[in-house]
VMD Tcl script that builds the backbone (N, CA, C; Angstrom):
set m [mol new atoms 486]
animate dup $m
set s [atomselect $m all]
$s set {name element resname resid chain x y z} {
  {N N PHE 1 A 240.519 161.849 241.067}
  {CA C PHE 1 A 239.208 161.944 241.670}
  {C C PHE 1 A 238.749 163.391 241.651}
  {N N VAL 2 A 237.477 163.578 241.361}
  {CA C VAL 2 A 236.901 164.917 241.330}
  {C C VAL 2 A 235.696 164.907 242.250}
  {N N ARG 3 A 235.657 165.880 243.170}
  {CA C ARG 3 A 234.559 165.944 244.132}
  {C C ARG 3 A 233.569 167.011 243.712}
  {N N ASP 4 A 232.298 166.643 243.672}
  {CA C ASP 4 A 231.214 167.572 243.390}
  {C C ASP 4 A 230.588 167.934 244.731}
  {N N ALA 5 A 230.918 169.126 245.232}
  {CA C ALA 5 A 230.469 169.521 246.566}
  {C C ALA 5 A 228.970 169.781 246.606}
  {N N GLU 6 A 228.399 170.271 245.503}
  {CA C GLU 6 A 226.961 170.575 245.486}
  {C C GLU 6 A 226.131 169.309 245.631}
  {N N ARG 7 A 226.468 168.295 244.866}
  {CA C ARG 7 A 225.695 167.043 244.877}
  {C C ARG 7 A 226.258 166.027 245.866}
  {N N ASN 8 A 227.405 166.353 246.501}
  {CA C ASN 8 A 228.064 165.489 247.477}
  {C C ASN 8 A 228.402 164.134 246.856}
  {N N LEU 9 A 229.059 164.186 245.678}
  {CA C LEU 9 A 229.489 162.991 244.963}
  {C C LEU 9 A 230.964 163.117 244.626}
  {N N VAL 10 A 231.581 161.996 244.310}
  {CA C VAL 10 A 232.961 161.979 243.844}
  {C C VAL 10 A 232.992 161.162 242.564}
  {N N TYR 11 A 233.704 161.680 241.556}
  {CA C TYR 11 A 233.870 160.971 240.291}
  {C C TYR 11 A 235.276 160.380 240.259}
  {N N CYS 12 A 235.370 159.087 240.000}
  {CA C CYS 12 A 236.683 158.437 239.935}
  {C C CYS 12 A 237.284 158.685 238.551}
  {N N PRO 13 A 238.566 158.367 238.357}
  {CA C PRO 13 A 239.196 158.583 237.045}
  {C C PRO 13 A 238.527 157.816 235.909}
  {N N GLN 14 A 237.826 156.747 236.204}
  {CA C GLN 14 A 237.138 155.977 235.167}
  {C C GLN 14 A 235.737 156.518 234.884}
  {N N GLY 15 A 235.309 157.564 235.621}
  {CA C GLY 15 A 234.007 158.173 235.373}
  {C C GLY 15 A 232.879 157.606 236.215}
  {N N GLU 16 A 233.176 156.702 237.132}
  {CA C GLU 16 A 232.136 156.136 237.994}
  {C C GLU 16 A 231.828 157.108 239.127}
  {N N ILE 17 A 230.609 157.033 239.614}
  {CA C ILE 17 A 230.167 157.910 240.697}
  {C C ILE 17 A 230.339 157.179 242.020}
  {N N LEU 18 A 231.025 157.841 242.970}
  {CA C LEU 18 A 231.162 157.319 244.325}
  {C C LEU 18 A 230.270 158.155 245.234}
  {N N ARG 19 A 229.449 157.513 246.032}
  {CA C ARG 19 A 228.532 158.207 246.929}
  {C C ARG 19 A 229.094 158.232 248.342}
  {N N GLN 20 A 228.611 159.206 249.138}
  {CA C GLN 20 A 229.096 159.342 250.507}
  {C C GLN 20 A 228.673 158.142 251.338}
  {N N LYS 21 A 229.636 157.589 252.068}
  {CA C LYS 21 A 229.358 156.449 252.937}
  {C C LYS 21 A 229.331 156.878 254.397}
  {N N SER 22 A 230.336 157.648 254.828}
  {CA C SER 22 A 230.395 158.049 256.231}
  {C C SER 22 A 231.283 159.271 256.376}
  {N N ILE 23 A 231.185 159.898 257.544}
  {CA C ILE 23 A 232.058 161.014 257.901}
  {C C ILE 23 A 232.825 160.587 259.141}
  {N N LYS 24 A 234.151 160.641 259.054}
  {CA C LYS 24 A 234.983 160.232 260.179}
  {C C LYS 24 A 235.056 161.349 261.209}
  {N N ARG 25 A 235.571 161.024 262.378}
  {CA C ARG 25 A 235.686 162.018 263.454}
  {C C ARG 25 A 236.641 163.144 263.100}
  {N N ASN 26 A 237.653 162.856 262.312}
  {CA C ASN 26 A 238.627 163.878 261.946}
  {C C ASN 26 A 238.149 164.760 260.793}
  {N N GLY 27 A 236.922 164.561 260.316}
  {CA C GLY 27 A 236.370 165.402 259.268}
  {C C GLY 27 A 236.500 164.832 257.870}
  {N N MET 28 A 237.149 163.700 257.727}
  {CA C MET 28 A 237.284 163.083 256.413}
  {C C MET 28 A 235.964 162.432 256.020}
  {N N ILE 29 A 235.597 162.590 254.759}
  {CA C ILE 29 A 234.367 161.988 254.245}
  {C C ILE 29 A 234.765 160.781 253.409}
  {N N ARG 30 A 234.136 159.659 253.649}
  {CA C ARG 30 A 234.445 158.432 252.917}
  {C C ARG 30 A 233.386 158.238 251.835}
  {N N TYR 31 A 233.857 158.055 250.603}
  {CA C TYR 31 A 232.996 157.811 249.453}
  {C C TYR 31 A 233.291 156.417 248.911}
  {N N CYS 32 A 232.259 155.719 248.430}
  {CA C CYS 32 A 232.517 154.398 247.861}
  {C C CYS 32 A 231.425 154.006 246.874}
  {N N ASN 33 A 231.767 153.084 245.989}
  {CA C ASN 33 A 230.845 152.419 245.074}
  {C C ASN 33 A 231.444 151.038 244.835}
  {N N LYS 34 A 231.128 150.104 245.729}
  {CA C LYS 34 A 231.788 148.798 245.717}
  {C C LYS 34 A 231.523 148.021 244.437}
  {N N LEU 35 A 230.320 148.132 243.882}
  {CA C LEU 35 A 230.018 147.383 242.661}
  {C C LEU 35 A 230.856 147.873 241.486}
  {N N ALA 36 A 230.970 149.201 241.361}
  {CA C ALA 36 A 231.739 149.749 240.247}
  {C C ALA 36 A 233.226 149.453 240.418}
  {N N CYS 37 A 233.731 149.570 241.641}
  {CA C CYS 37 A 235.160 149.353 241.874}
  {C C CYS 37 A 235.535 147.882 241.745}
  {N N LYS 38 A 234.601 147.004 242.021}
  {CA C LYS 38 A 234.882 145.575 241.912}
  {C C LYS 38 A 235.133 145.196 240.451}
  {N N LYS 39 A 234.394 145.838 239.516}
  {CA C LYS 39 A 234.521 145.533 238.094}
  {C C LYS 39 A 235.597 146.375 237.404}
  {N N CYS 40 A 236.078 147.388 238.095}
  {CA C CYS 40 A 237.008 148.350 237.499}
  {C C CYS 40 A 238.383 147.717 237.268}
  {N N LYS 41 A 238.999 148.026 236.119}
  {CA C LYS 41 A 240.325 147.512 235.799}
  {C C LYS 41 A 241.423 148.409 236.361}
  {N N CYS 42 A 241.093 149.658 236.653}
  {CA C CYS 42 A 242.080 150.640 237.089}
  {C C CYS 42 A 242.529 150.410 238.534}
  {N N LYS 43 A 241.627 149.987 239.396}
  {CA C LYS 43 A 241.904 149.744 240.818}
  {C C LYS 43 A 242.526 150.978 241.470}
  {N N CYS 44 A 241.884 152.126 241.278}
  {CA C CYS 44 A 242.438 153.376 241.771}
  {C C CYS 44 A 242.026 153.687 243.207}
  {N N THR 45 A 240.988 153.052 243.704}
  {CA C THR 45 A 240.586 153.293 245.085}
  {C C THR 45 A 241.339 152.348 246.001}
  {N N ILE 46 A 241.176 152.540 247.290}
  {CA C ILE 46 A 241.862 151.692 248.265}
  {C C ILE 46 A 241.466 150.250 248.014}
  {N N GLN 47 A 242.431 149.374 247.891}
  {CA C GLN 47 A 242.170 147.989 247.497}
  {C C GLN 47 A 241.270 147.253 248.479}
  {N N LYS 48 A 241.514 147.431 249.769}
  {CA C LYS 48 A 240.793 146.634 250.757}
  {C C LYS 48 A 239.318 147.009 250.813}
  {N N PHE 49 A 239.032 148.323 250.826}
  {CA C PHE 49 A 237.656 148.754 251.046}
  {C C PHE 49 A 236.970 149.303 249.808}
  {N N LYS 50 A 237.692 149.543 248.733}
  {CA C LYS 50 A 237.131 150.142 247.516}
  {C C LYS 50 A 236.482 151.493 247.834}
  {N N GLU 51 A 237.239 152.354 248.537}
  {CA C GLU 51 A 236.701 153.637 248.975}
  {C C GLU 51 A 237.707 154.746 248.679}
  {N N ALA 52 A 237.232 155.998 248.735}
  {CA C ALA 52 A 238.087 157.159 248.574}
  {C C ALA 52 A 237.756 158.141 249.686}
  {N N ASP 53 A 238.786 158.717 250.325}
  {CA C ASP 53 A 238.576 159.661 251.418}
  {C C ASP 53 A 238.901 161.069 250.941}
  {N N PHE 54 A 238.088 162.047 251.380}
  {CA C PHE 54 A 238.305 163.444 251.056}
  {C C PHE 54 A 238.143 164.268 252.314}
  {N N ASN 55 A 238.913 165.343 252.408}
  {CA C ASN 55 A 238.773 166.258 253.524}
  {C C ASN 55 A 237.491 167.047 253.343}
  {N N LYS 56 A 236.845 167.375 254.439}
  {CA C LYS 56 A 235.561 168.068 254.384}
  {C C LYS 56 A 235.697 169.435 253.713}
  {N N ASP 57 A 236.831 170.099 253.915}
  {CA C ASP 57 A 237.019 171.452 253.392}
  {C C ASP 57 A 237.605 171.478 251.986}
  {N N THR 58 A 237.967 170.344 251.440}
  {CA C THR 58 A 238.591 170.302 250.114}
  {C C THR 58 A 237.558 170.586 249.035}
  {N N LEU 59 A 237.821 171.590 248.233}
  {CA C LEU 59 A 236.958 171.901 247.090}
  {C C LEU 59 A 237.822 171.865 245.837}
  {N N ILE 60 A 237.453 171.065 244.904}
  {CA C ILE 60 A 238.217 170.941 243.669}
  {C C ILE 60 A 237.501 171.733 242.585}
  {N N LYS 61 A 238.231 172.625 241.931}
  {CA C LYS 61 A 237.617 173.525 240.961}
  {C C LYS 61 A 237.256 172.823 239.658}
  {N N ALA 62 A 237.823 171.673 239.414}
  {CA C ALA 62 A 237.588 170.980 238.148}
  {C C ALA 62 A 236.266 170.219 238.131}
  {N N THR 63 A 235.444 170.422 239.137}
  {CA C THR 63 A 234.189 169.688 239.228}
  {C C THR 63 A 233.304 169.938 238.017}
  {N N GLU 64 A 233.115 171.185 237.676}
  {CA C GLU 64 A 232.242 171.531 236.552}
  {C C GLU 64 A 232.789 170.978 235.240}
  {N N ALA 65 A 234.089 171.095 235.035}
  {CA C ALA 65 A 234.686 170.597 233.791}
  {C C ALA 65 A 234.527 169.079 233.692}
  {N N LYS 66 A 234.731 168.398 234.794}
  {CA C LYS 66 A 234.599 166.940 234.785}
  {C C LYS 66 A 233.148 166.536 234.535}
  {N N ARG 67 A 232.207 167.278 235.137}
  {CA C ARG 67 A 230.790 166.973 234.935}
  {C C ARG 67 A 230.408 167.158 233.464}
  {N N LYS 68 A 230.884 168.239 232.840}
  {CA C LYS 68 A 230.601 168.463 231.420}
  {C C LYS 68 A 231.218 167.365 230.556}
  {N N GLN 69 A 232.433 166.961 230.896}
  {CA C GLN 69 A 233.105 165.898 230.146}
  {C C GLN 69 A 232.325 164.590 230.247}
  {N N LEU 70 A 231.850 164.274 231.422}
  {CA C LEU 70 A 231.075 163.047 231.604}
  {C C LEU 70 A 229.760 163.104 230.839}
  {N N LYS 71 A 229.117 164.280 230.825}
  {CA C LYS 71 A 227.872 164.427 230.068}
  {C C LYS 71 A 228.107 164.223 228.579}
  {N N GLU 72 A 229.198 164.784 228.062}
  {CA C GLU 72 A 229.506 164.627 226.640}
  {C C GLU 72 A 229.794 163.164 226.290}
  {N N GLU 73 A 230.484 162.461 227.181}
  {CA C GLU 73 A 230.778 161.047 226.926}
  {C C GLU 73 A 229.507 160.207 226.953}
  {N N ASN 74 A 228.605 160.562 227.825}
  {CA C ASN 74 A 227.383 159.773 227.983}
  {C C ASN 74 A 226.315 160.115 226.954}
  {N N LYS 75 A 226.495 161.203 226.192}
  {CA C LYS 75 A 225.510 161.561 225.167}
  {C C LYS 75 A 225.461 160.507 224.065}
  {N N ASP 76 A 226.627 159.951 223.729}
  {CA C ASP 76 A 226.691 158.962 222.657}
  {C C ASP 76 A 226.070 157.628 223.060}
  {N N LYS 77 A 226.112 157.310 224.331}
  {CA C LYS 77 A 225.588 156.028 224.793}
  {C C LYS 77 A 224.067 156.086 224.883}
  {N N PRO 78 A 223.398 155.083 224.346}
  {CA C PRO 78 A 221.933 155.074 224.493}
  {C C PRO 78 A 221.557 154.749 225.939}
  {N N LYS 79 A 220.553 155.445 226.417}
  {CA C LYS 79 A 220.110 155.210 227.789}
  {C C LYS 79 A 219.238 153.962 227.829}
  {N N PRO 80 A 219.436 153.138 228.835}
  {CA C PRO 80 A 218.588 151.945 228.948}
  {C C PRO 80 A 217.163 152.354 229.300}
  {N N PRO 81 A 216.185 151.613 228.797}
  {CA C PRO 81 A 214.798 151.982 229.109}
  {C C PRO 81 A 214.522 151.783 230.594}
  {N N ARG 82 A 213.794 152.731 231.142}
  {CA C ARG 82 A 213.442 152.625 232.553}
  {C C ARG 82 A 212.277 151.673 232.705}
  {N N MET 83 A 212.376 150.878 233.731}
  {CA C MET 83 A 211.303 149.926 233.991}
  {C C MET 83 A 210.325 150.555 234.971}
  {N N LYS 84 A 209.083 150.343 234.698}
  {CA C LYS 84 A 208.050 150.884 235.559}
  {C C LYS 84 A 207.499 149.744 236.407}
  {N N VAL 85 A 207.550 149.931 237.700}
  {CA C VAL 85 A 207.041 148.922 238.619}
  {C C VAL 85 A 205.625 149.320 239.008}
  {N N VAL 86 A 204.711 148.448 238.714}
  {CA C VAL 86 A 203.316 148.712 239.043}
  {C C VAL 86 A 202.986 147.930 240.299}
  {N N LYS 87 A 202.534 148.647 241.290}
  {CA C LYS 87 A 202.149 147.993 242.533}
  {C C LYS 87 A 200.639 147.997 242.628}
  {N N LYS 88 A 200.119 146.863 242.951}
  {CA C LYS 88 A 198.681 146.729 243.051}
  {C C LYS 88 A 198.348 146.335 244.480}
  {N N VAL 89 A 197.445 147.058 245.069}
  {CA C VAL 89 A 197.025 146.759 246.428}
  {C C VAL 89 A 195.765 145.917 246.357}
  {N N VAL 90 A 195.835 144.761 246.965}
  {CA C VAL 90 A 194.694 143.856 246.984}
  {C C VAL 90 A 194.291 143.670 248.434}
  {N N ARG 91 A 193.033 143.839 248.712}
  {CA C ARG 91 A 192.536 143.687 250.070}
  {C C ARG 91 A 191.574 142.511 250.109}
  {N N TYR 92 A 191.855 141.587 250.985}
  {CA C TYR 92 A 190.993 140.432 251.175}
  {C C TYR 92 A 190.208 140.616 252.463}
  {N N VAL 93 A 188.935 140.381 252.386}
  {CA C VAL 93 A 188.088 140.421 253.570}
  {C C VAL 93 A 187.545 139.015 253.772}
  {N N LEU 94 A 187.841 138.437 254.910}
  {CA C LEU 94 A 187.401 137.084 255.202}
  {C C LEU 94 A 186.148 137.137 256.062}
  {N N HIS 95 A 185.130 136.474 255.613}
  {CA C HIS 95 A 183.905 136.351 256.389}
  {C C HIS 95 A 183.876 134.939 256.953}
  {N N LEU 96 A 183.963 134.832 258.255}
  {CA C LEU 96 A 184.039 133.529 258.892}
  {C C LEU 96 A 182.662 132.892 258.966}
  {N N ASP 97 A 182.619 131.610 258.638}
  {CA C ASP 97 A 181.398 130.834 258.768}
  {C C ASP 97 A 181.386 130.262 260.185}
  {N N GLN 98 A 180.479 130.750 261.010}
  {CA C GLN 98 A 180.477 130.390 262.425}
  {C C GLN 98 A 180.240 128.900 262.646}
  {N N ASN 99 A 179.400 128.272 261.821}
  {CA C ASN 99 A 179.151 126.834 261.971}
  {C C ASN 99 A 180.423 126.019 261.734}
  {N N LYS 100 A 181.169 126.388 260.677}
  {CA C LYS 100 A 182.414 125.674 260.393}
  {C C LYS 100 A 183.446 125.911 261.493}
  {N N MET 101 A 183.473 127.120 262.024}
  {CA C MET 101 A 184.416 127.413 263.099}
  {C C MET 101 A 184.092 126.605 264.347}
  {N N ASP 102 A 182.802 126.444 264.666}
  {CA C ASP 102 A 182.414 125.644 265.828}
  {C C ASP 102 A 182.812 124.186 265.634}
  {N N ASN 103 A 182.595 123.642 264.417}
  {CA C ASN 103 A 183.001 122.263 264.129}
  {C C ASN 103 A 184.517 122.102 264.246}
  {N N ARG 104 A 185.234 123.087 263.764}
  {CA C ARG 104 A 186.691 123.009 263.811}
  {C C ARG 104 A 187.178 123.002 265.252}
  {N N LYS 105 A 186.572 123.843 266.088}
  {CA C LYS 105 A 186.962 123.873 267.493}
  {C C LYS 105 A 186.740 122.516 268.143}
  {N N CYS 106 A 185.638 121.874 267.791}
  {CA C CYS 106 A 185.318 120.581 268.398}
  {C C CYS 106 A 186.232 119.474 267.886}
  {N N LEU 107 A 186.580 119.497 266.601}
  {CA C LEU 107 A 187.272 118.358 266.004}
  {C C LEU 107 A 188.794 118.445 266.098}
  {N N SER 108 A 189.382 119.469 265.507}
  {CA C SER 108 A 190.830 119.423 265.335}
  {C C SER 108 A 191.612 120.107 266.444}
  {N N GLU 109 A 191.080 121.128 267.054}
  {CA C GLU 109 A 191.871 121.850 268.034}
  {C C GLU 109 A 191.777 121.247 269.424}
  {N N HIS 110 A 190.765 120.451 269.679}
  {CA C HIS 110 A 190.590 119.865 271.001}
  {C C HIS 110 A 191.760 118.976 271.421}
  {N N PRO 111 A 192.231 118.058 270.580}
  {CA C PRO 111 A 193.335 117.194 271.013}
  {C C PRO 111 A 194.610 117.962 271.356}
  {N N PHE 112 A 194.915 119.005 270.578}
  {CA C PHE 112 A 196.145 119.745 270.842}
  {C C PHE 112 A 196.059 120.518 272.145}
  {N N GLY 113 A 194.907 121.123 272.402}
  {CA C GLY 113 A 194.718 121.814 273.676}
  {C C GLY 113 A 194.760 120.844 274.840}
  {N N THR 114 A 194.156 119.674 274.662}
  {CA C THR 114 A 194.161 118.652 275.710}
  {C C THR 114 A 195.579 118.163 275.967}
  {N N MET 115 A 196.331 117.923 274.898}
  {CA C MET 115 A 197.707 117.455 275.064}
  {C C MET 115 A 198.537 118.475 275.825}
  {N N LYS 116 A 198.409 119.724 275.464}
  {CA C LYS 116 A 199.219 120.748 276.109}
  {C C LYS 116 A 198.879 120.874 277.587}
  {N N ARG 117 A 197.595 120.922 277.914}
  {CA C ARG 117 A 197.204 121.210 279.287}
  {C C ARG 117 A 197.155 119.970 280.173}
  {N N ALA 118 A 196.566 118.898 279.679}
  {CA C ALA 118 A 196.396 117.701 280.506}
  {C C ALA 118 A 197.719 117.006 280.783}
  {N N LEU 119 A 198.643 117.080 279.840}
  {CA C LEU 119 A 199.919 116.404 280.033}
  {C C LEU 119 A 200.950 117.301 280.709}
  {N N GLY 120 A 200.559 118.535 280.996}
  {CA C GLY 120 A 201.454 119.433 281.720}
  {C C GLY 120 A 202.581 120.006 280.882}
  {N N GLN 121 A 202.456 119.992 279.572}
  {CA C GLN 121 A 203.484 120.539 278.696}
  {C C GLN 121 A 202.891 121.712 277.923}
  {N N TYR 122 A 203.396 122.896 278.170}
  {CA C TYR 122 A 202.861 124.085 277.509}
  {C C TYR 122 A 203.717 124.524 276.320}
  {N N TYR 123 A 204.946 124.015 276.215}
  {CA C TYR 123 A 205.819 124.363 275.097}
  {C C TYR 123 A 206.791 123.211 274.871}
  {N N PHE 124 A 207.441 123.227 273.738}
  {CA C PHE 124 A 208.400 122.178 273.419}
  {C C PHE 124 A 209.696 122.414 274.194}
  {N N LEU 125 A 210.300 121.349 274.659}
  {CA C LEU 125 A 211.520 121.448 275.447}
  {C C LEU 125 A 212.781 121.360 274.595}
  {N N LEU 126 A 212.675 120.787 273.410}
  {CA C LEU 126 A 213.839 120.585 272.548}
  {C C LEU 126 A 213.849 121.589 271.401}
  {N N LYS 127 A 215.005 121.701 270.745}
  {CA C LYS 127 A 215.149 122.591 269.595}
  {C C LYS 127 A 215.522 121.777 268.373}
  {N N GLY 128 A 215.100 122.236 267.230}
  {CA C GLY 128 A 215.382 121.548 265.973}
  {C C GLY 128 A 214.158 120.798 265.493}
  {N N LYS 129 A 213.987 120.771 264.179}
  {CA C LYS 129 A 212.779 120.181 263.600}
  {C C LYS 129 A 212.664 118.693 263.917}
  {N N LEU 130 A 213.756 117.967 263.822}
  {CA C LEU 130 A 213.731 116.525 264.062}
  {C C LEU 130 A 213.374 116.212 265.513}
  {N N LYS 131 A 213.983 116.946 266.438}
  {CA C LYS 131 A 213.727 116.701 267.858}
  {C C LYS 131 A 212.314 117.105 268.250}
  {N N VAL 132 A 211.835 118.230 267.716}
  {CA C VAL 132 A 210.476 118.679 268.030}
  {C C VAL 132 A 209.459 117.702 267.450}
  {N N THR 133 A 209.741 117.158 266.262}
  {CA C THR 133 A 208.843 116.159 265.672}
  {C C THR 133 A 208.769 114.918 266.556}
  {N N ALA 134 A 209.915 114.499 267.084}
  {CA C ALA 134 A 209.923 113.340 267.985}
  {C C ALA 134 A 209.156 113.640 269.268}
  {N N GLU 135 A 209.347 114.847 269.800}
  {CA C GLU 135 A 208.634 115.225 271.025}
  {C C GLU 135 A 207.128 115.278 270.782}
  {N N MET 136 A 206.721 115.790 269.628}
  {CA C MET 136 A 205.297 115.835 269.292}
  {C C MET 136 A 204.747 114.421 269.129}
  {N N GLY 137 A 205.540 113.525 268.560}
  {CA C GLY 137 A 205.124 112.130 268.437}
  {C C GLY 137 A 204.896 111.489 269.796}
  {N N LEU 138 A 205.770 111.789 270.750}
  {CA C LEU 138 A 205.580 111.263 272.110}
  {C C LEU 138 A 204.333 111.849 272.761}
  {N N PHE 139 A 204.075 113.146 272.521}
  {CA C PHE 139 A 202.834 113.766 273.023}
  {C C PHE 139 A 201.624 113.013 272.488}
  {N N CYS 140 A 201.629 112.785 271.177}
  {CA C CYS 140 A 200.477 112.123 270.543}
  {C C CYS 140 A 200.317 110.696 271.057}
  {N N LEU 141 A 201.418 109.977 271.223}
  {CA C LEU 141 A 201.353 108.610 271.731}
  {C C LEU 141 A 200.783 108.578 273.146}
  {N N SER 142 A 201.281 109.474 274.001}
  {CA C SER 142 A 200.772 109.485 275.379}
  {C C SER 142 A 199.313 109.920 275.417}
  {N N TYR 143 A 198.930 110.857 274.560}
  {CA C TYR 143 A 197.528 111.282 274.516}
  {C C TYR 143 A 196.635 110.127 274.064}
  {N N ASN 144 A 197.068 109.420 273.012}
  {CA C ASN 144 A 196.264 108.304 272.500}
  {C C ASN 144 A 196.141 107.183 273.533}
  {N N LEU 145 A 197.222 106.867 274.241}
  {CA C LEU 145 A 197.155 105.844 275.290}
  {C C LEU 145 A 196.204 106.261 276.409}
  {N N ARG 146 A 196.313 107.504 276.829}
  {CA C ARG 146 A 195.442 107.990 277.900}
  {C C ARG 146 A 193.977 107.953 277.464}
  {N N ARG 147 A 193.730 108.346 276.232}
  {CA C ARG 147 A 192.346 108.345 275.722}
  {C C ARG 147 A 191.813 106.911 275.592}
  {N N ALA 148 A 192.661 105.986 275.111}
  {CA C ALA 148 A 192.241 104.588 274.977}
  {C C ALA 148 A 191.955 103.971 276.343}
  {N N ILE 149 A 192.773 104.312 277.331}
  {CA C ILE 149 A 192.536 103.798 278.683}
  {C C ILE 149 A 191.226 104.329 279.232}
  {N N SER 150 A 190.948 105.621 278.970}
  {CA C SER 150 A 189.698 106.184 279.497}
  {C C SER 150 A 188.478 105.628 278.772}
  {N N LEU 151 A 188.608 105.277 277.485}
  {CA C LEU 151 A 187.461 104.749 276.736}
  {C C LEU 151 A 187.267 103.243 276.950}
  {N N LYS 152 A 188.325 102.467 276.850}
  {CA C LYS 152 A 188.214 100.999 276.892}
  {C C LYS 152 A 188.550 100.418 278.266}
  {N N GLY 153 A 189.521 101.002 278.924}
  {CA C GLY 153 A 190.007 100.452 280.183}
  {C C GLY 153 A 191.263 99.637 279.950}
  {N N VAL 154 A 192.055 99.451 281.005}
  {CA C VAL 154 A 193.334 98.748 280.905}
  {C C VAL 154 A 193.146 97.272 280.538}
  {N N PRO 155 A 192.203 96.530 281.170}
  {CA C PRO 155 A 192.072 95.106 280.809}
  {C C PRO 155 A 191.697 94.886 279.344}
  {N N ALA 156 A 190.828 95.712 278.800}
  {CA C ALA 156 A 190.427 95.555 277.397}
  {C C ALA 156 A 191.601 95.839 276.461}
  {N N LEU 157 A 192.448 96.832 276.794}
  {CA C LEU 157 A 193.618 97.135 275.963}
  {C C LEU 157 A 194.615 95.983 275.981}
  {N N ILE 158 A 194.856 95.429 277.150}
  {CA C ILE 158 A 195.793 94.306 277.245}
  {C C ILE 158 A 195.258 93.099 276.476}
  {N N ALA 159 A 193.948 92.891 276.552}
  {CA C ALA 159 A 193.342 91.767 275.825}
  {C C ALA 159 A 193.453 91.962 274.319}
  {N N SER 160 A 193.289 93.218 273.843}
  {CA C SER 160 A 193.373 93.467 272.398}
  {C C SER 160 A 194.813 93.367 271.895}
  {N N LEU 161 A 195.792 93.648 272.744}
  {CA C LEU 161 A 197.195 93.536 272.341}
  {C C LEU 161 A 197.667 92.083 272.306}
  {N N GLY 162 A 197.137 91.266 273.213}
  {CA C GLY 162 A 197.633 89.892 273.313}
  {C C GLY 162 A 196.867 88.912 272.551}
}
mol reanalyze $m
mol bondsrecalc $m
mol representation Tube
mol addrep $m
C-alpha cells in the first residue's frame, strides 16, 4: 500500500485507489474502496471490511514513484468517454379555472368531508391497504344508508328492499 498524503489517497498493490472513510480516536485513518476490493483477486485488504488502516503520521516516500508508475500504466489504456448529463429545468404554471373548482367542491369533495365530519371519524383507525380499503368501504356504506334514509325515509327503503 502506498499513501499519497497530499491527495489523502491510498493506492493498493493492484493499483486501485482507496479513499478516506473515517479517522479513529487513536489517530488511525481508515481507507476503503469496497467495489474495487470486492472484484479484486489479490484480497490484500482486511477481508471483513475491505479496508486499510494507516497511522496519521505515517508518510511513505514511494508515493511519487507509485503515482508515476500508475500514470505510465494508464497511458496505454484508452480513457472511456465522459458522459455529459444535461439537466433541463421546466416550470409549470397552473391557472385554475374557478368555475371548474366550484363544481368540483360541490360534486366530489362534499361526500368525503361529510363522511369524515358527520360520522365522527377524522382519520383511519387501521393500518395496511387492505384494512383501510375495508374501513373506507364501511364509511361509504354508512354514508349511503344515512343519505338514503334522509332522502326516502325508513319505510320507503324497507318497501324497496322487500
